[in-house]
Structure formats: C-alpha cells, structure tokens
Backbone as CSV, one residue per row, in Angstrom:
resi,resn,N_x,N_y,N_z,CA_x,CA_y,CA_z,C_x,C_y,C_z
1,UNK,0.826,-1.197,0.000,0.000,0.000,0.000,0.863,1.252,0.000
2,UNK,0.285,2.300,-0.541,0.958,3.583,-0.621,0.100,4.629,0.089
3,UNK,0.745,5.415,0.923,0.046,6.507,1.607,0.572,7.840,1.086
4,UNK,-0.342,8.756,0.850,0.008,10.096,0.386,-0.452,11.104,1.422
5,UNK,0.453,11.967,1.824,0.126,13.004,2.803,0.344,14.363,2.147
6,UNK,-0.739,15.108,2.049,-0.697,16.424,1.419,-0.634,17.519,2.473
7,UNK,-0.051,18.636,2.087,-0.010,19.794,2.972,0.141,21.056,2.141
8,UNK,-0.147,22.187,2.760,0.095,23.474,2.117,-1.125,24.233,1.657
9,UNK,-2.299,23.658,1.770,-3.493,24.387,1.353,-3.844,25.483,2.348
10,UNK,-4.848,26.280,2.004,-5.283,27.337,2.906,-6.024,28.431,2.186
11,UNK,-6.184,29.539,2.900,-6.881,30.708,2.367,-5.846,31.740,1.930
12,UNK,-6.018,32.261,0.723,-5.080,33.257,0.210,-5.858,34.287,-0.595
13,UNK,-5.355,35.498,-0.621,-6.011,36.553,-1.388,-5.675,36.425,-2.871
14,UNK,-6.538,36.929,-3.726,-6.223,36.924,-5.165,-4.863,37.572,-5.429
15,UNK,-4.103,36.925,-6.304,-2.756,37.390,-6.592,-1.700,36.785,-5.705
16,UNK,-2.116,36.073,-4.686,-1.185,35.470,-3.749,-0.614,34.151,-4.241
17,UNK,0.167,33.527,-3.372,0.851,32.275,-3.721,0.670,31.243,-2.620
18,UNK,0.715,29.994,-3.025,0.715,28.861,-2.106,1.587,27.767,-2.699
19,UNK,2.115,26.935,-1.820,2.894,25.773,-2.273,2.313,24.530,-1.632
20,UNK,1.879,23.616,-2.471,1.366,22.339,-2.002,2.470,21.292,-2.046
21,UNK,2.426,20.381,-1.073,3.370,19.268,-1.031,2.608,17.971,-0.858
22,UNK,3.151,16.908,-1.401,2.548,15.584,-1.262,3.675,14.578,-1.133
23,UNK,3.746,13.929,0.031,4.790,12.948,0.294,4.210,11.547,0.270
24,UNK,4.883,10.665,-0.441,4.445,9.279,-0.563,5.287,8.381,0.322
25,UNK,4.622,7.413,0.951,5.317,6.420,1.761,4.598,5.093,1.630
26,UNK,5.295,4.017,2.025,4.653,2.718,1.962,5.454,1.723,1.150
27,UNK,4.754,0.723,0.656,5.404,-0.383,-0.047,5.330,-0.180,-1.553
28,UNK,6.347,0.399,-2.097,6.455,0.533,-3.549,7.917,0.542,-3.923
29,UNK,8.191,0.176,-5.154,9.577,0.135,-5.617,9.870,1.208,-6.643
30,UNK,8.801,1.753,-7.230,9.011,2.757,-8.261,7.771,3.628,-8.387
31,UNK,7.985,4.909,-8.684,6.896,5.842,-8.940,7.045,6.370,-10.352
32,UNK,5.974,6.345,-11.086,6.009,6.847,-12.452,5.521,8.293,-12.456
33,UNK,4.363,8.536,-12.926,3.845,9.898,-13.008,3.298,10.363,-11.665
34,UNK,3.572,11.619,-11.332,2.997,12.261,-10.158,2.232,13.489,-10.644
35,UNK,1.140,13.785,-9.977,0.356,14.909,-10.455,-0.578,15.490,-9.410
36,UNK,-1.184,16.597,-9.815,-2.168,17.271,-8.979,-3.459,17.448,-9.780
37,UNK,-4.566,17.159,-9.132,-5.894,17.368,-9.688,-6.640,18.318,-8.745
38,UNK,-7.709,18.889,-9.249,-8.538,19.714,-8.382,-10.009,19.521,-8.712
39,UNK,-10.818,19.738,-7.682,-12.260,19.581,-7.848,-12.966,20.698,-7.110
40,UNK,-13.677,21.520,-7.862,-14.488,22.581,-7.278,-15.894,22.038,-7.007
41,UNK,-16.634,22.663,-6.104,-17.988,22.174,-5.785,-18.853,22.072,-7.035
42,UNK,-19.478,20.914,-7.197,-20.377,20.705,-8.319,-19.698,20.437,-9.644
43,UNK,-18.374,20.321,-9.629,-17.642,20.086,-10.869,-16.862,18.800,-10.789
44,UNK,-16.397,18.336,-11.938,-15.611,17.112,-11.967,-14.174,17.398,-11.554
45,UNK,-13.473,16.313,-11.221,-12.071,16.427,-10.861,-11.243,16.519,-12.147
46,UNK,-10.443,17.552,-12.234,-9.653,17.793,-13.443,-8.158,17.826,-13.142
47,UNK,-7.372,17.451,-14.125,-5.926,17.511,-14.011,-5.471,18.963,-13.974
48,UNK,-4.582,19.270,-13.035,-3.958,20.588,-12.971,-2.567,20.529,-13.591
49,UNK,-1.777,19.563,-13.145,-0.411,19.427,-13.648,0.091,18.028,-13.338
50,UNK,1.005,17.548,-14.169,1.627,16.254,-13.928,3.092,16.322,-14.303
51,UNK,3.859,15.392,-13.729,5.292,15.332,-14.014,5.700,13.862,-14.084
52,UNK,6.443,13.534,-15.119,6.873,12.157,-15.310,8.114,11.870,-14.482
53,UNK,8.528,10.615,-14.486,9.718,10.225,-13.742,10.976,10.871,-14.316
54,UNK,10.914,11.248,-15.588,12.066,11.903,-16.217,12.023,13.420,-16.093
55,UNK,10.908,13.932,-15.533,10.802,15.367,-15.327,9.977,16.121,-16.345
56,UNK,9.420,15.432,-17.317,8.543,16.091,-18.288,7.259,16.530,-17.608
57,UNK,6.819,17.742,-17.913,5.647,18.301,-17.248,4.508,18.567,-18.218
58,UNK,3.318,18.596,-17.648,2.105,18.864,-18.416,1.192,19.707,-17.533
59,UNK,0.594,20.762,-18.133,-0.237,21.682,-17.364,-1.585,21.902,-18.040
60,UNK,-2.597,22.117,-17.236,-3.867,22.571,-17.768,-3.681,23.987,-18.311
61,UNK,-4.382,24.308,-19.376,-4.230,25.632,-19.985,-4.504,26.749,-18.982
62,UNK,-5.422,26.515,-18.071,-5.843,27.554,-17.142,-4.774,27.930,-16.117
63,UNK,-3.751,27.087,-15.979,-2.725,27.370,-14.962,-1.342,27.587,-15.564
64,UNK,-1.214,27.428,-16.867,0.092,27.617,-17.511,0.632,29.017,-17.243
65,UNK,1.900,29.055,-16.871,2.528,30.332,-16.578,2.339,30.791,-15.141
66,UNK,1.446,30.137,-14.407,1.200,30.533,-13.005,1.586,29.440,-12.013
67,UNK,1.409,28.179,-12.397,1.706,27.049,-11.521,2.950,26.324,-12.029
68,UNK,3.703,25.772,-11.087,4.873,24.976,-11.433,4.873,23.701,-10.611
69,UNK,4.954,22.571,-11.306,5.031,21.288,-10.627,6.476,20.814,-10.612
70,UNK,6.870,20.189,-9.515,8.222,19.637,-9.411,8.163,18.411,-8.504
71,UNK,9.228,17.639,-8.527,9.283,16.451,-7.688,10.690,16.244,-7.166
72,UNK,10.761,15.655,-5.991,12.028,15.271,-5.379,11.979,13.756,-5.226
73,UNK,12.652,13.059,-6.117,12.599,11.598,-6.109,13.283,11.002,-4.883
74,UNK,14.197,11.726,-4.270,14.853,11.212,-3.071,13.918,11.228,-1.863
75,UNK,12.902,12.080,-1.933,11.927,12.172,-0.852,10.552,11.651,-1.258
76,UNK,10.436,11.158,-2.488,9.144,10.682,-3.002,8.056,11.739,-2.786
77,UNK,8.388,12.945,-3.136,7.506,14.079,-2.885,7.292,14.880,-4.155
78,UNK,6.060,15.327,-4.338,5.725,16.194,-5.459,5.207,17.519,-4.900
79,UNK,5.539,18.592,-5.594,5.174,19.925,-5.160,4.369,20.633,-6.244
80,UNK,3.557,21.577,-5.810,2.858,22.451,-6.753,2.985,23.876,-6.237
81,UNK,3.797,24.650,-6.928,3.942,26.063,-6.593,2.897,26.842,-7.375
82,UNK,2.030,27.536,-6.658,0.936,28.266,-7.285,1.127,29.763,-7.048
83,UNK,1.166,30.525,-8.108,1.313,31.970,-8.008,0.185,32.653,-8.764
84,UNK,0.056,33.955,-8.546,-0.995,34.739,-9.206,-2.348,34.049,-9.093
85,UNK,-2.661,33.601,-7.917,-3.885,32.832,-7.715,-5.129,33.669,-7.969
86,UNK,-6.135,32.999,-8.515,-7.397,33.631,-8.861,-8.534,32.947,-8.096
87,UNK,-9.642,33.637,-7.916,-10.778,32.998,-7.225,-11.205,31.684,-7.884
88,UNK,-11.076,31.602,-9.197,-11.467,30.370,-9.887,-10.513,29.209,-9.642
89,UNK,-9.404,29.449,-8.953,-8.512,28.362,-8.550,-8.997,27.678,-7.271
90,UNK,-10.018,28.241,-6.660,-10.566,27.661,-5.435,-11.099,26.261,-5.703
91,UNK,-10.612,25.292,-4.921,-10.999,23.893,-5.109,-10.300,23.049,-4.050
92,UNK,-10.688,21.801,-3.998,-9.920,20.813,-3.245,-8.886,20.233,-4.203
93,UNK,-7.638,20.261,-3.793,-6.542,19.783,-4.624,-6.118,18.393,-4.140
94,UNK,-6.020,17.466,-5.087,-5.676,16.083,-4.784,-4.363,15.710,-5.453
95,UNK,-3.526,15.062,-4.680,-2.289,14.504,-5.208,-2.587,13.122,-5.792
96,UNK,-1.924,12.805,-6.874,-2.088,11.499,-7.517,-0.739,10.979,-7.969
97,UNK,-0.544,9.688,-7.854,0.662,9.108,-8.425,0.403,7.668,-8.844
98,UNK,1.235,7.235,-9.749,1.204,5.840,-10.211,2.470,5.168,-9.704
99,UNK,2.281,4.107,-8.912,3.414,3.441,-8.291,3.337,1.938,-8.521
100,UNK,4.506,1.315,-8.453,4.604,-0.128,-8.647,5.170,-0.791,-7.401
101,UNK,4.608,-1.955,-7.071,5.152,-2.758,-5.973,6.097,-3.830,-6.502
102,UNK,6.445,-3.707,-7.780,7.320,-4.672,-8.415,6.569,-5.698,-9.245
103,UNK,5.246,-5.707,-9.049,4.422,-6.666,-9.790,3.424,-5.955,-10.691
104,UNK,2.821,-4.890,-10.170,1.796,-4.169,-10.915,1.883,-2.690,-10.611
105,UNK,1.277,-1.919,-11.533,1.180,-0.480,-11.344,-0.234,-0.138,-10.886
106,UNK,-0.325,0.770,-9.921,-1.626,1.226,-9.438,-1.608,2.734,-9.240
107,UNK,-2.798,3.321,-9.291,-2.959,4.752,-9.024,-3.363,4.966,-7.568
108,UNK,-2.797,6.000,-6.973,-3.094,6.331,-5.577,-3.451,7.811,-5.472
109,UNK,-4.314,8.117,-4.493,-4.800,9.482,-4.305,-4.569,9.948,-2.873
110,UNK,-4.268,11.241,-2.736,-4.214,11.837,-1.420,-5.609,12.159,-0.919
111,UNK,-5.672,12.649,0.313,-6.965,12.920,0.940,-7.549,14.261,0.489
112,UNK,-6.747,15.078,-0.144,-7.212,16.370,-0.626,-6.886,17.485,0.352
113,UNK,-6.566,18.642,-0.199,-6.308,19.821,0.613,-7.050,21.012,0.004
114,UNK,-7.721,21.766,0.842,-8.552,22.865,0.368,-7.699,24.087,0.061
115,UNK,-7.923,24.653,-1.117,-7.328,25.929,-1.492,-8.475,26.909,-1.755
116,UNK,-8.479,28.003,-1.022,-9.512,29.014,-1.187,-8.850,30.350,-1.517
117,UNK,-9.256,30.921,-2.641,-8.717,32.210,-3.078,-9.848,33.226,-2.966
118,UNK,-9.710,34.119,-2.007,-10.776,35.073,-1.744,-10.229,36.284,-1.004
119,UNK,-10.835,37.421,-1.267,-10.459,38.635,-0.544,-11.368,38.845,0.662
C-alpha cells in the first residue's frame, strides 16, 4: 500500500501564492507519473499538472505560466507552486501518483487539501 500526505493548502487573497506538497510512503519500488488534480464544488475532478519520472511536465491551460510542478525523487515528494492565484482556482486539490510494488502499477490518491482564493 501507498500513503500520500498532502499539505500546504489554505486561504489566500487573489494574486497570492501557495505551495502544495505531497509525500508518498509505503510499499512501492518505483513511482512513475505524479500529479495534482482539483475539484471545485459541483464540478468534476480535473488535471492541474503532472510530471513524469524523467521530469517532463504537463499543465492545464488555465494554470500555464502561473503554476509549477516539481518532484524530489529522493523524498518521493511532489510539489505544486501556485502563483498569481485567482478565485477560480478555489478547489480541493488532490495529489495522484502511479506506483509499482514490483508486480503491478496502481494509481493512488491523497486525501485532498482545500485551497480558497478570496479577498
């Protein structure tokens, strides 16, 4: 099993910044893609950003130029640096990763962290 612990959410004013972190622990031998999704009330969960094991990144159009995803493979941790935040960025942010126990690959999710952008 893999456990994901997220941190860094909170309340911030428009134009502000936040940094989310997600640390993975448990029984796995390799992590492939790591990413962040978000879900606003009444909406579906959408991809915000992802990063491959080689460092290739992918961003939703709505966050390009404002958010930066990174990972520290030595700590099995993925980060999301969010700048120039807008009210429409308000959502619960979920960490996701694909990990292998040496036999199979599975997807794992964090518990979610609330990000609220409001004045």
